MMTF fields as JSON, N, C-alpha, C and O atoms, coordinates in Angstrom:
{
  "mmtfVersion": "1.0.0",
  "mmtfProducer": "UNKNOWN",
  "numBonds": 339,
  "numAtoms": 340,
  "numGroups": 85,
  "numChains": 1,
  "numModels": 1,
  "chainsPerModel": [1],
  "groupsPerChain": [85],
  "chainIdList": ["A"],
  "bondAtomList": [4, 2, 8, 6, 12, 10, 16, 14, 20, 18, 24, 22, 28, 26, 32, 30, 36, 34, 40, 38, 44, 42, 48, 46, 52, 50, 56, 54, 60, 58, 64, 62, 68, 66, 72, 70, 76, 74, 80, 78, 84, 82, 88, 86, 92, 90, 96, 94, 100, 98, 104, 102, 108, 106, 112, 110, 116, 114, 120, 118, 124, 122, 128, 126, 132, 130, 136, 134, 140, 138, 144, 142, 148, 146, 152, 150, 156, 154, 160, 158, 164, 162, 168, 166, 172, 170, 176, 174, 180, 178, 184, 182, 188, 186, 192, 190, 196, 194, 200, 198, 204, 202, 208, 206, 212, 210, 216, 214, 220, 218, 224, 222, 228, 226, 232, 230, 236, 234, 240, 238, 244, 242, 248, 246, 252, 250, 256, 254, 260, 258, 264, 262, 268, 266, 272, 270, 276, 274, 280, 278, 284, 282, 288, 286, 292, 290, 296, 294, 300, 298, 304, 302, 308, 306, 312, 310, 316, 314, 320, 318, 324, 322, 328, 326, 332, 330, 336, 334],
  "bondOrderList": [1, 1, 1, 1, 1, 1, 1, 1, 1, 1, 1, 1, 1, 1, 1, 1, 1, 1, 1, 1, 1, 1, 1, 1, 1, 1, 1, 1, 1, 1, 1, 1, 1, 1, 1, 1, 1, 1, 1, 1, 1, 1, 1, 1, 1, 1, 1, 1, 1, 1, 1, 1, 1, 1, 1, 1, 1, 1, 1, 1, 1, 1, 1, 1, 1, 1, 1, 1, 1, 1, 1, 1, 1, 1, 1, 1, 1, 1, 1, 1, 1, 1, 1, 1],
  "groupList": [{"groupName": "MET", "atomNameList": ["N", "CA", "C", "O"], "elementList": ["N", "C", "C", "O"], "formalChargeList": [0, 0, 0, 0], "bondAtomList": [1, 0, 2, 1, 3, 2], "bondOrderList": [1, 1, 2], "singleLetterCode": "M", "chemCompType": "L-PEPTIDE LINKING"}, {"groupName": "ASP", "atomNameList": ["N", "CA", "C", "O"], "elementList": ["N", "C", "C", "O"], "formalChargeList": [0, 0, 0, 0], "bondAtomList": [1, 0, 2, 1, 3, 2], "bondOrderList": [1, 1, 2], "singleLetterCode": "D", "chemCompType": "L-PEPTIDE LINKING"}, {"groupName": "ILE", "atomNameList": ["N", "CA", "C", "O"], "elementList": ["N", "C", "C", "O"], "formalChargeList": [0, 0, 0, 0], "bondAtomList": [1, 0, 2, 1, 3, 2], "bondOrderList": [1, 1, 2], "singleLetterCode": "I", "chemCompType": "L-PEPTIDE LINKING"}, {"groupName": "ARG", "atomNameList": ["N", "CA", "C", "O"], "elementList": ["N", "C", "C", "O"], "formalChargeList": [0, 0, 0, 0], "bondAtomList": [1, 0, 2, 1, 3, 2], "bondOrderList": [1, 1, 2], "singleLetterCode": "R", "chemCompType": "L-PEPTIDE LINKING"}, {"groupName": "THR", "atomNameList": ["N", "CA", "C", "O"], "elementList": ["N", "C", "C", "O"], "formalChargeList": [0, 0, 0, 0], "bondAtomList": [1, 0, 2, 1, 3, 2], "bondOrderList": [1, 1, 2], "singleLetterCode": "T", "chemCompType": "L-PEPTIDE LINKING"}, {"groupName": "ASN", "atomNameList": ["N", "CA", "C", "O"], "elementList": ["N", "C", "C", "O"], "formalChargeList": [0, 0, 0, 0], "bondAtomList": [1, 0, 2, 1, 3, 2], "bondOrderList": [1, 1, 2], "singleLetterCode": "N", "chemCompType": "L-PEPTIDE LINKING"}, {"groupName": "GLU", "atomNameList": ["N", "CA", "C", "O"], "elementList": ["N", "C", "C", "O"], "formalChargeList": [0, 0, 0, 0], "bondAtomList": [1, 0, 2, 1, 3, 2], "bondOrderList": [1, 1, 2], "singleLetterCode": "E", "chemCompType": "L-PEPTIDE LINKING"}, {"groupName": "LEU", "atomNameList": ["N", "CA", "C", "O"], "elementList": ["N", "C", "C", "O"], "formalChargeList": [0, 0, 0, 0], "bondAtomList": [1, 0, 2, 1, 3, 2], "bondOrderList": [1, 1, 2], "singleLetterCode": "L", "chemCompType": "L-PEPTIDE LINKING"}, {"groupName": "LYS", "atomNameList": ["N", "CA", "C", "O"], "elementList": ["N", "C", "C", "O"], "formalChargeList": [0, 0, 0, 0], "bondAtomList": [1, 0, 2, 1, 3, 2], "bondOrderList": [1, 1, 2], "singleLetterCode": "K", "chemCompType": "L-PEPTIDE LINKING"}, {"groupName": "PHE", "atomNameList": ["N", "CA", "C", "O"], "elementList": ["N", "C", "C", "O"], "formalChargeList": [0, 0, 0, 0], "bondAtomList": [1, 0, 2, 1, 3, 2], "bondOrderList": [1, 1, 2], "singleLetterCode": "F", "chemCompType": "L-PEPTIDE LINKING"}, {"groupName": "VAL", "atomNameList": ["N", "CA", "C", "O"], "elementList": ["N", "C", "C", "O"], "formalChargeList": [0, 0, 0, 0], "bondAtomList": [1, 0, 2, 1, 3, 2], "bondOrderList": [1, 1, 2], "singleLetterCode": "V", "chemCompType": "L-PEPTIDE LINKING"}, {"groupName": "TYR", "atomNameList": ["N", "CA", "C", "O"], "elementList": ["N", "C", "C", "O"], "formalChargeList": [0, 0, 0, 0], "bondAtomList": [1, 0, 2, 1, 3, 2], "bondOrderList": [1, 1, 2], "singleLetterCode": "Y", "chemCompType": "L-PEPTIDE LINKING"}, {"groupName": "GLY", "atomNameList": ["N", "CA", "C", "O"], "elementList": ["N", "C", "C", "O"], "formalChargeList": [0, 0, 0, 0], "bondAtomList": [1, 0, 2, 1, 3, 2], "bondOrderList": [1, 1, 2], "singleLetterCode": "G", "chemCompType": "PEPTIDE LINKING"}, {"groupName": "SER", "atomNameList": ["N", "CA", "C", "O"], "elementList": ["N", "C", "C", "O"], "formalChargeList": [0, 0, 0, 0], "bondAtomList": [1, 0, 2, 1, 3, 2], "bondOrderList": [1, 1, 2], "singleLetterCode": "S", "chemCompType": "L-PEPTIDE LINKING"}, {"groupName": "GLN", "atomNameList": ["N", "CA", "C", "O"], "elementList": ["N", "C", "C", "O"], "formalChargeList": [0, 0, 0, 0], "bondAtomList": [1, 0, 2, 1, 3, 2], "bondOrderList": [1, 1, 2], "singleLetterCode": "Q", "chemCompType": "L-PEPTIDE LINKING"}, {"groupName": "TRP", "atomNameList": ["N", "CA", "C", "O"], "elementList": ["N", "C", "C", "O"], "formalChargeList": [0, 0, 0, 0], "bondAtomList": [1, 0, 2, 1, 3, 2], "bondOrderList": [1, 1, 2], "singleLetterCode": "W", "chemCompType": "L-PEPTIDE LINKING"}, {"groupName": "PRO", "atomNameList": ["N", "CA", "C", "O"], "elementList": ["N", "C", "C", "O"], "formalChargeList": [0, 0, 0, 0], "bondAtomList": [1, 0, 2, 1, 3, 2], "bondOrderList": [1, 1, 2], "singleLetterCode": "P", "chemCompType": "L-PEPTIDE LINKING"}, {"groupName": "ALA", "atomNameList": ["N", "CA", "C", "O"], "elementList": ["N", "C", "C", "O"], "formalChargeList": [0, 0, 0, 0], "bondAtomList": [1, 0, 2, 1, 3, 2], "bondOrderList": [1, 1, 2], "singleLetterCode": "A", "chemCompType": "L-PEPTIDE LINKING"}],
  "groupTypeList": [0, 1, 2, 3, 4, 5, 6, 6, 6, 7, 3, 8, 2, 9, 8, 6, 6, 10, 10, 8, 11, 10, 8, 12, 13, 14, 13, 12, 13, 10, 2, 15, 1, 13, 3, 6, 7, 6, 8, 14, 4, 13, 0, 13, 7, 8, 4, 2, 14, 8, 4, 9, 9, 8, 1, 16, 3, 0, 16, 8, 11, 8, 2, 12, 5, 8, 15, 11, 9, 16, 17, 6, 6, 4, 3, 7, 9, 7, 7, 4, 15, 2, 8, 6, 8],
  "groupIdList": [1, 2, 3, 4, 5, 6, 7, 8, 9, 10, 11, 12, 13, 14, 15, 16, 17, 18, 19, 20, 21, 22, 23, 24, 25, 26, 27, 28, 29, 30, 31, 32, 33, 34, 35, 36, 37, 38, 39, 40, 41, 42, 43, 44, 45, 46, 47, 48, 49, 50, 51, 52, 53, 54, 55, 56, 57, 58, 59, 60, 61, 62, 63, 64, 65, 66, 67, 68, 69, 70, 71, 72, 73, 74, 75, 76, 77, 78, 79, 80, 81, 82, 83, 84, 85],
  "secStructList": [7, 7, 7, 7, 7, 7, 2, 2, 2, 2, 2, 2, 2, 2, 2, 2, 2, 2, 2, 2, 2, 2, 2, 2, 7, 7, 7, 7, 7, 1, 3, 3, 7, 1, 2, 2, 2, 2, 2, 6, 6, 1, 7, 7, 2, 2, 2, 2, 0, 0, 0, 0, 0, 1, 1, 1, 1, 1, 7, 7, 7, 5, 7, 1, 1, 7, 5, 7, 3, 3, 6, 2, 2, 2, 2, 6, 6, 2, 2, 2, 2, 2, 2, 6, 7],
  "xCoordList": [204.876, 204.094, 203.519, 202.679, 203.713, 203.368, 202.442, 202.656, 201.195, 199.903, 199.401, 198.271, 199.516, 199.032, 197.662, 197.519, 196.85, 195.542, 195.376, 195.754, 194.964, 194.228, 193.047, 192.415, 192.793, 190.937, 190.226, 189.078, 191.113, 190.28, 190.289, 189.346, 191.158, 191.524, 189.992, 189.118, 190.158, 189.402, 187.765, 187.129, 187.366, 186.506, 185.784, 184.581, 186.726, 186.851, 186.137, 185.12, 186.993, 187.112, 185.774, 184.99, 185.468, 184.368, 182.991, 181.98, 182.732, 181.963, 182.062, 181.111, 182.986, 182.793, 182.089, 181.187, 182.347, 181.935, 180.471, 179.925, 179.891, 178.386, 178.508, 178.963, 178.255, 177.836, 177.813, 176.7, 178.936, 178.955, 177.471, 176.516, 177.634, 176.551, 175.239, 174.536, 174.906, 173.129, 172.842, 171.742, 174.241, 173.862, 173.908, 173.177, 174.448, 174.084, 173.139, 172.904, 172.729, 171.343, 170.161, 169.41, 169.695, 169.004, 167.235, 166.79, 166.833, 165.929, 164.676, 163.895, 164.651, 162.55, 161.93, 161.306, 161.988, 160.47, 160.678, 161.75, 159.157, 159.116, 158.958, 159.137, 158.642, 158.368, 159.141, 159.153, 159.783, 161.072, 159.918, 159.252, 159.99, 159.913, 160.47, 160.922, 160.759, 161.846, 162.841, 163.767, 162.692, 163.187, 164.185, 165.28, 164.317, 164.184, 165.73, 166.941, 164.714, 165.904, 167.011, 167.773, 166.939, 167.751, 169.004, 170.172, 168.029, 169.067, 169.763, 170.899, 169.096, 169.762, 170.916, 171.845, 170.768, 171.379, 173.003, 174.096, 172.816, 173.304, 173.959, 175.124, 172.819, 172.487, 171.682, 171.009, 171.724, 170.165, 169.459, 169.872, 168.336, 167.151, 167.598, 167.313, 168.441, 168.73, 169.461, 169.016, 171.11, 171.528, 171.339, 172.169, 169.917, 169.172, 168.251, 168.021, 167.827, 166.833, 168.002, 167.859, 169.0, 170.473, 170.444, 170.111, 170.75, 171.559, 170.937, 171.286, 169.802, 169.375, 167.967, 167.492, 167.059, 166.106, 165.103, 163.999, 165.573, 164.485, 165.014, 164.59, 165.613, 166.016, 165.052, 164.433, 164.561, 162.875, 163.058, 162.014, 164.166, 164.295, 163.711, 162.819, 163.894, 163.579, 162.699, 161.8, 162.447, 161.205, 160.725, 161.206, 159.353, 159.027, 157.96, 157.62, 156.64, 155.252, 154.724, 154.817, 154.344, 153.645, 152.126, 151.124, 152.05, 150.596, 150.12, 150.318, 149.486, 149.031, 150.323, 150.706, 151.457, 152.346, 153.895, 154.848, 153.565, 154.911, 155.304, 154.596, 156.147, 156.89, 157.686, 158.484, 156.879, 157.497, 158.274, 158.139, 158.879, 159.88, 160.031, 160.138, 160.026, 159.229, 160.918, 161.598, 161.41, 162.815, 163.522, 164.439, 163.091, 163.762, 164.452, 165.655, 163.089, 163.701, 164.183, 164.435, 164.236, 165.686, 166.425, 167.165, 166.685, 168.217, 169.038, 170.265, 168.009, 168.523, 168.574, 168.832, 168.219, 168.351, 169.634, 170.339, 169.653, 170.899, 172.14, 172.859, 172.264, 173.379, 173.29, 174.389, 172.562, 173.07, 173.597, 174.818, 172.811, 173.196, 174.718, 175.45, 175.322, 176.133, 177.183, 178.379, 176.564, 177.921, 178.009, 179.08, 177.616, 177.483, 178.33, 178.617, 178.706, 179.328, 180.326, 181.123],
  "yCoordList": [158.488, 159.718, 159.991, 159.153, 160.627, 161.409, 161.851, 162.483, 162.075, 163.184, 163.715, 163.23, 164.381, 164.849, 166.106, 166.834, 165.749, 167.01, 167.488, 166.691, 168.443, 169.144, 169.447, 170.482, 168.69, 168.081, 169.288, 169.43, 170.524, 171.29, 172.44, 173.22, 172.437, 173.615, 172.975, 173.706, 171.309, 170.612, 171.277, 172.099, 170.999, 171.829, 173.381, 173.575, 174.297, 175.397, 175.364, 175.875, 174.702, 175.617, 174.588, 175.058, 173.028, 172.861, 173.43, 173.082, 174.535, 175.018, 176.599, 177.219, 176.752, 177.745, 177.82, 178.655, 176.95, 176.236, 176.344, 176.936, 175.528, 175.032, 176.483, 176.953, 177.073, 178.909, 179.314, 179.695, 179.39, 180.301, 179.545, 180.17, 178.186, 177.705, 178.13, 178.903, 177.566, 178.398, 179.197, 179.401, 180.753, 181.238, 181.438, 182.403, 181.022, 181.444, 180.694, 180.779, 180.113, 178.877, 179.13, 178.489, 180.076, 181.276, 180.495, 180.99, 179.509, 178.362, 179.747, 179.73, 180.34, 180.899, 180.64, 181.477, 179.073, 179.042, 179.315, 179.422, 179.461, 179.849, 178.912, 179.128, 178.04, 176.151, 175.247, 175.175, 174.546, 173.489, 171.874, 171.741, 171.154, 169.798, 168.865, 169.457, 167.551, 167.053, 167.06, 167.871, 166.301, 166.43, 167.701, 167.17, 169.029, 170.064, 170.21, 170.209, 170.343, 169.639, 169.873, 170.732, 168.034, 167.288, 168.319, 168.55, 168.796, 169.524, 170.923, 171.382, 171.198, 172.367, 172.006, 172.773, 171.073, 171.075, 170.102, 170.422, 168.988, 168.176, 167.078, 166.683, 166.619, 166.119, 164.815, 164.975, 163.75, 162.669, 163.003, 163.391, 162.737, 162.469, 162.1, 162.68, 160.819, 159.873, 160.816, 161.294, 161.407, 162.467, 163.905, 164.645, 164.14, 165.431, 165.108, 165.996, 163.684, 163.493, 163.436, 163.92, 162.793, 161.914, 163.441, 163.654, 164.609, 165.578, 167.584, 168.299, 167.619, 168.888, 168.661, 169.78, 167.672, 167.647, 167.645, 168.188, 167.033, 167.205, 168.273, 168.264, 169.166, 170.01, 170.704, 170.727, 171.81, 172.322, 173.737, 174.382, 174.319, 175.647, 175.077, 175.81, 173.899, 173.714, 173.884, 173.067, 175.3, 174.918, 174.161, 174.23, 173.232, 172.566, 172.831, 173.886, 171.934, 171.878, 170.071, 169.801, 169.35, 168.402, 168.434, 168.585, 168.32, 168.33, 167.039, 166.897, 166.223, 164.884, 164.295, 164.735, 163.507, 162.603, 162.888, 162.158, 164.624, 164.928, 166.761, 167.758, 166.583, 167.332, 168.478, 168.299, 170.053, 170.941, 172.717, 173.282, 172.805, 173.461, 174.79, 174.676, 176.252, 177.214, 178.042, 178.257, 178.419, 178.668, 179.663, 179.485, 180.365, 181.625, 181.247, 181.345, 180.56, 180.398, 179.171, 178.895, 178.253, 177.199, 177.488, 176.544, 178.53, 178.866, 179.707, 179.717, 180.489, 180.913, 180.479, 181.172, 178.664, 178.586, 177.505, 177.088, 177.256, 176.343, 177.197, 177.119, 177.868, 179.182, 178.946, 178.531, 179.049, 179.069, 177.898, 177.88, 176.425, 175.452, 175.129, 174.633, 175.41, 174.902, 175.967, 175.747, 176.948, 178.325, 177.36, 177.57, 176.974, 175.893, 174.713, 174.23, 174.35, 173.014, 173.19, 172.258],
  "zCoordList": [153.188, 152.699, 154.318, 154.644, 154.974, 156.295, 156.138, 155.103, 156.468, 156.533, 157.587, 157.629, 158.438, 159.695, 159.053, 158.07, 160.366, 160.207, 161.733, 162.592, 162.05, 162.559, 163.054, 162.845, 163.608, 164.017, 164.19, 163.769, 165.035, 165.398, 164.056, 163.923, 163.346, 162.429, 161.184, 160.72, 160.928, 159.898, 160.775, 160.116, 161.773, 161.966, 162.174, 162.343, 162.119, 161.909, 160.075, 159.606, 159.582, 157.933, 157.502, 156.678, 158.108, 157.592, 158.234, 157.624, 159.766, 160.231, 159.002, 158.526, 158.878, 157.781, 156.893, 156.826, 155.996, 154.89, 154.559, 153.628, 155.685, 156.256, 156.189, 155.147, 156.905, 157.001, 155.766, 155.403, 154.712, 153.632, 152.845, 152.384, 152.873, 152.171, 152.588, 151.938, 153.768, 154.048, 153.872, 153.358, 154.425, 153.519, 152.473, 152.251, 151.426, 150.207, 149.481, 148.276, 150.133, 149.633, 149.615, 150.35, 148.819, 148.771, 147.576, 146.541, 148.164, 147.144, 146.99, 146.038, 147.536, 146.989, 147.911, 148.564, 148.224, 148.966, 150.259, 150.855, 150.808, 151.766, 153.077, 154.275, 152.506, 153.093, 152.563, 151.334, 153.167, 153.113, 153.528, 154.554, 152.696, 152.843, 153.544, 154.525, 153.654, 154.442, 153.113, 153.114, 152.144, 151.307, 150.967, 150.777, 150.812, 150.734, 151.8, 151.583, 153.171, 154.14, 154.314, 154.757, 153.457, 152.815, 152.199, 152.51, 151.126, 150.012, 150.808, 150.684, 151.306, 152.034, 153.198, 153.451, 153.679, 154.659, 154.192, 154.658, 153.265, 152.295, 153.443, 153.398, 154.621, 155.254, 154.678, 153.66, 155.194, 155.003, 156.32, 157.413, 155.864, 156.701, 158.533, 159.58, 158.207, 159.324, 159.936, 160.98, 159.253, 160.238, 160.746, 161.274, 160.43, 160.501, 162.069, 162.89, 162.225, 162.815, 164.145, 165.267, 163.681, 165.379, 165.762, 166.928, 164.94, 165.081, 165.94, 166.879, 164.708, 165.367, 164.776, 164.582, 164.393, 164.359, 165.771, 165.736, 166.891, 168.493, 168.907, 170.063, 168.824, 169.25, 169.09, 168.026, 170.723, 170.578, 169.945, 169.852, 169.505, 168.41, 167.257, 166.831, 166.487, 165.406, 165.072, 165.27, 164.232, 163.945, 162.602, 161.471, 163.198, 162.638, 162.449, 162.985, 161.465, 161.87, 161.149, 159.951, 161.929, 161.141, 160.398, 161.098, 159.311, 158.853, 157.885, 156.678, 158.744, 158.33, 158.309, 159.393, 157.808, 157.749, 157.071, 156.798, 156.931, 156.549, 157.363, 157.505, 157.571, 158.308, 157.209, 156.29, 157.946, 157.232, 158.352, 159.438, 157.327, 158.203, 157.232, 156.011, 158.014, 157.511, 157.279, 158.283, 155.953, 155.324, 156.233, 157.035, 156.015, 157.252, 158.313, 158.557, 159.257, 160.128, 160.834, 162.007, 159.183, 159.595, 158.871, 158.594, 158.277, 157.999, 159.161, 159.26, 160.115, 160.965, 162.081, 163.065, 162.112, 163.011, 162.963, 163.883, 161.719, 161.309, 161.56, 162.556, 160.718, 161.32, 163.052, 163.421, 163.936, 165.702, 165.7, 165.855, 165.513, 165.848, 165.387, 166.244, 163.91, 163.4, 164.265, 164.455, 164.649, 165.298, 167.006, 167.576, 167.32, 168.49, 168.928, 170.023, 167.311, 167.484, 167.434, 167.545]
}
C-alpha cells in the first residue's frame, strides 16, 4: 500500500480545526491558569513555552509563582498566532 500526504494541505486542515476549536471553546472563565491554558490549546506546558509563551503579544500576568491569562485576550491572541503559522 502506498500512502502519500500533502503536508501543506494537512497544515491547512490543522489550522482550520484549531481555529474552530478555539472559537468554540467558551469555558466562561474570565482568567485561565496554566492548566486551563493547556486544556484550551490541547498543548502541554512545555510545548506552549517552546512555541508562543515568550511572544510579547501573549497576554500573561505572574502573580506569586503562578501565571494567569485573561481568557478573551488569550483566545484572540491564539487565533492570530495560529493564522500566522
